[in-house]
N, C-alpha and C positions, 0 to 999 in steps of 0.2 A: 266796622272797627265797634270792640269794644273796650272798656276797663279794666286792666288787667295789673292783679298783683303779681309780679315775677319776685320771686324771693331771693335776696343776695346769697345763701345756703344754696339757690342750686347753680349756683357757679362754677364754674369744673375747677379741679386741680391744676390743671396747667395755666390757668389765667389767673389764681391764686400762689402760684407757685413764687417763690420770691426770683428764680434768676427770671421771670417775667416782668418781673418787677423792675429787676434790674435793667434788662429789658428798652422797657420804659421809659427810664431812666439816662437812658443813654439818645435815643429817640426826643426824649423832650430835651434833654438840653440841647444836645446838637442841630434840631430839625433840618439830621437825615430819615428822609421818608424812603428811602428805600431799602433801608434799616427791617421796616415794618414788616411782619410774616406773617403769613394766612396757616400757617406750620399752628403758629400759635394761637389766631383765633377761630381759627376750624376745627384744630383739634383731631383729626380724622383719625381714623382706623379701618379695620378689612374686619366685616363677619361673615357671616355667613354667603350671600346671596350681593353685595355690594360694598361699594367703601362708601361708610357712613360720618358724621362730626361727630363730636361731642358734646361740643356747641350746641348743633341743630339741636339734640336730642336733650336738651338742659331746657333752650325756648320753649320745644315743644312740646313739655310738660304744661310747661302757663300758657301758651298759645296754643295749646288743643290742637295742636296740626296745623291751625288756620295761619293764614294773610296776618298779620299786624292791623294793617289797611282794609284791606277788602275781606276781610274776615270767611272766606271762603276754603275748603281744604285744598290743599295746593304744595306739592313740592318746594318748599321757600330755598331760598336763598339768605345766608348772613347777610341782615345791611345795618351798614353806619350810620343810625339813625341820623348823627350830623356827618357829612361826609371827610374822612379822611386824611383825602389830597388836595383838593382847589374846591370852592367854591362857588357855581357853576355864580357868573356877570358879577362876582366879586376877585378885589384884588385879594386877596387871601389865601392862606399856604395849607389848606386844610386843619383841618381839627385833628394835624396827626397823633396830636399827646391822648385823643382820645379810644386810637383804633382798639385798645383791649380792656373797655370799661364796659364792663355787665349792661349798665344801665346805659348806655349806645350800641348796644346790637337788639336785635329785633330780626324774627322771620315775616318774607316779602319775596311775594311770589314774582316771578319775570314781568311780570305785566304791571304790577305795580312798580318796580322797585328797576327795570332793565330798559324797558319796548320803547321809550320814551317817551318813559314817566320822570319817575324820580330824579337818578341818576344825582348825579351834583345838586339836584335844586336845594338851594335851604335859604331861605330868602326869610329876616326877623323885620321883630316891628321897634323890637329897645335896641340894647348895645351892644355891636359888633362883641366875643372873646376870642383876641386874635392871636394870642398863645397862651401856654401852659404857666400857673401859677408853679413857682419852684419856691421850694425852702433852702436851709440850711443844707449846703454840699452839693448843688444842685440836683437834688433831690426831689421827686412831681411831688405837691399833694396831691391825691387821690382824694380826702373831702372834696376836694373842690371840681372833680372828674365826675359829681355823680351829676346826672341831666336834673334833678330835684334838686339845688343847691344852687348856692350865690360860686362864681358871677354867673353859668349858664343859665339858669331859671329865668336869669334878666334880659337875656335877650328876648325875649318871647316871642321862639319862632313863628311863624305860620301854621309850615305843619306840627298838627296834633298830636303827639306822645303818648300812646297806648297806655303807659302805667302813672301817665301825670292830671292827662283831660283828661275829667267823663264826656265823652263825645253824646249822652246824652244831650248835654248844653250847646251842642255846637248843629244839629245838625235835624232835620225832618227829613222827611220823603214825597214826591209826587209822583203822580204818571205822567211818564213821554209822552210829551201832546203828538205825536208820532205813533204811538203807539206798541212801541218797543220798547216794554218794559216797563219798569221804575227807580226811577229818578230819586238823591241822594240831592237835599238842599242844604247848604250854608247857613243858620239863624243869628249867629253871633255878631252883637254890631261891629268887632275889630275885625272883621274878614277873614276870621283861622278859618272856618268850615269852610267859605270858597276857596277858600285858596290852595287846602286839603284837598279836594277836589282834584280841584285842577291842579295842583304835583301829582298828584298818586294817578292820574284820570280815570277816577271813580266814577263813573257816568258812561265809561267807553261801554259798545254794543252792548258786546258780552258780556259784560256782567249787569248789564241794564235786565239783559233777557233772561240771567242766573238769577236774580234776586224773583222776577214774577215765578220760574221754573218750578225753584226750592222754598217757594212761601205761600206762594197766592193761589198756581195751580191743584195743586194738591186738597185744599179748602175746596174750589172752586169747582173740581169735579166731583168732589162727598157730598158739598149742599144739593148738586143739580144732582145726584144720584136722588137723594132724599122728594125731593121733591117730582121728581118721574115715578119714584114710589106713588103717589097721593093720586098723578094721573091718571092711574091706573084703578086707585082706593087698594093700594095693597097694602096703607098705611089709612088712618085719620086724622083730624087736626090735630085733634090731643097726642100723638105719636109724633105727626110730622114736626110740631112745638118741640117736645122733647129730643128728638135726634138734633135738631140745628142748634139746641144747646148742646148736647155730645161735640160738638164738632167745637162749639165755642170752647169750650173746653179742653177740649186739644192743642186750640191756638193759643192758649194762655197756660199748656202747660209745654210746649215747646219752645215756646216764649225763654220759660226756664233753665231749659235747655243746654247748656253753654258750649254743650258738641257740636252742638247742631250749629250749619250757616247763617249765616245774615242774621243775628240775633239782635241788633239792635232792631230791623226793619221789622222782626216778631215781637218785641218788646212795643212798636209807634203802633203798628196796626188796631193794638186792642187797646192801647192807653186810652183812648175818651172816644166816646162819638163823634168828634169833628174828623181824627184819625180813620175809624172805621168808615164811614161816609168816603172819603177823597181816598182813600185806597182801595177796601174792600168792594164795595159794591158798584161800582165800574163795573165791575169781570164779569157782571152777573146779570140775566136776562131783564129789562128795566120791570116785569110783572110779579119778578123775584123780591126785587129789592124791598116793600116795602113791609111783607111781613118779616123778610130777614131783621130790617132795621127794629121792627117793632119786636126779637126775639133778642136782640140784641141789646138793647134798651133795659127788656125786662133781665137780661143777667149779667148786665154790667148794674146791677143795684144795689 
């Protein structure tokens, strides 16, 4: 997960249209969830190759074609952050009045959203909002529909919102004790990081292994190749350090490339010596670790 800013200007014409607002007013005032239309919140169209969605297209601009939760490059559903028709484990009609709300629409891969993961889970720490705020004439107050405004923000959802919550305040990483990749770890006192991991299954096996394969394996292979060249005297000690430094520079550049997957992990592994030692060094041979650590310390000065 990474923090993003999704411009209101990217909202599709159909979502902004007065006809959609009128339809939403009817849904909000009647509580008739059967009136919710995916024709509006998907806004599909046919291109030369396939049926696409204008809403998905606009979400992809902000999220760079990545899942909002696991941050992989995946085909994403249009996910309602606050579930639109029911809330698991609650006597609640669902947030039907947010069905077309731009701040309630996120891109989510099938694994994070549907395959036994989020679905209609939406636990909170604060006060549950049970109904929309209606103005005179039974018109909905659209400002109160925004995820970052009251009363919704006061729910304090356990599930982090990537357009509101900075993931760096909620997560760290650790190696899987069974050797199957890299785990996400919640660190905040309220347990929102832990609960987000649980809700979206962010430590499922294929995702742990994907973090290792995408982020760590290329670096490890490069470092091993450098030491292999030193073993056969193809390079000397000075060149060894230079080439290690170059690979650390690559790690840093990749951490700033938001189009890459797992940018939170990429930033974490070079954040400080503790992170580097705990995540990077264990993937390398013990004989290599002291030299690499010394190079990192010199590089990080």
